[in-house]
C-alpha positions as CSV (number, residue, x, y, z in Angstrom):
1,M,0.0,0.0,0.0
2,S,1.2,3.5,-0.9
3,A,0.5,5.6,2.1
4,S,0.8,8.9,0.4
5,Q,-1.6,7.7,-2.3
6,C,-4.1,6.6,0.3
7,D,-3.7,9.8,2.3
8,R,-4.2,12.0,-1.0
9,L,-7.2,9.8,-1.9
10,L,-8.9,9.9,1.6
11,S,-8.5,13.6,1.7
12,R,-10.1,14.0,-1.8
13,L,-13.0,11.6,-0.8
14,E,-13.8,13.8,2.1
15,R,-14.5,16.5,-0.3
16,G,-16.7,14.5,-2.6
17,E,-17.0,11.6,-5.1
18,I,-14.2,10.5,-7.4
19,T,-13.8,8.4,-10.5
20,A,-10.7,6.8,-12.0
21,M,-10.2,9.6,-14.4
22,D,-10.5,12.1,-11.5
23,A,-7.9,10.1,-9.5
24,W,-5.6,10.0,-12.4
25,S,-5.8,13.7,-13.4
26,E,-6.0,15.2,-9.8
27,L,-4.0,12.9,-7.7
28,G,-1.8,10.8,-10.0
29,I,-3.3,7.6,-9.0
30,A,-3.5,5.0,-11.8
31,R,-5.0,2.1,-9.7
32,L,-7.8,3.6,-8.0
33,A,-9.6,0.4,-7.2
34,A,-6.5,-0.9,-5.5
35,R,-6.3,2.2,-3.2
36,I,-9.9,2.0,-2.4
37,S,-9.4,-1.8,-1.5
38,D,-6.5,-0.6,0.8
39,L,-8.8,2.1,2.5
40,R,-11.6,-0.4,3.0
41,D,-9.3,-2.8,4.5
42,A,-8.3,0.0,6.9
43,G,-11.8,0.2,7.9
44,Y,-13.1,3.2,5.8
45,P,-16.7,2.9,4.5
46,I,-16.6,3.6,0.8
47,S,-19.4,3.0,-1.5
48,K,-19.3,2.4,-5.2
49,T,-21.9,3.5,-7.8
50,M,-21.7,2.7,-11.5
51,I,-22.5,5.5,-13.7
52,E,-22.6,6.0,-17.5
53,V,-20.1,8.4,-19.3
54,Q,-19.0,8.9,-22.8
55,N,-15.5,8.1,-23.8
56,R,-13.4,10.2,-26.0
57,F,-15.0,8.6,-29.1
58,G,-18.6,9.5,-28.0
59,E,-19.3,5.8,-27.0
60,D,-21.3,5.1,-23.8
61,C,-19.5,3.2,-21.1
62,R,-19.9,2.5,-17.4
63,V,-17.4,3.5,-14.9
64,A,-17.2,3.3,-11.0
65,K,-17.9,6.3,-8.8
66,Y,-16.6,6.1,-5.2
67,S,-17.7,8.1,-2.2
68,L,-17.0,8.1,1.4
69,G,-19.6,6.9,3.9
70,G,-22.2,6.1,1.4
71,R,-22.7,9.8,0.2
């Protein structure tokens, strides 16, 4: 577990929801699901919702959106 990545992610989750693209662009975290797993293992209640977005080609796809404490 990268403590600094988890620290940055936890701080960001306290401000609101996050997707993998947000994590990459804002925090430099490429493996968001792995860091979410680390935080869950540490006891943080993190929920996941699947949302639909469009990729750069205009195609619909589903991505995970994470939030702290079921927000």
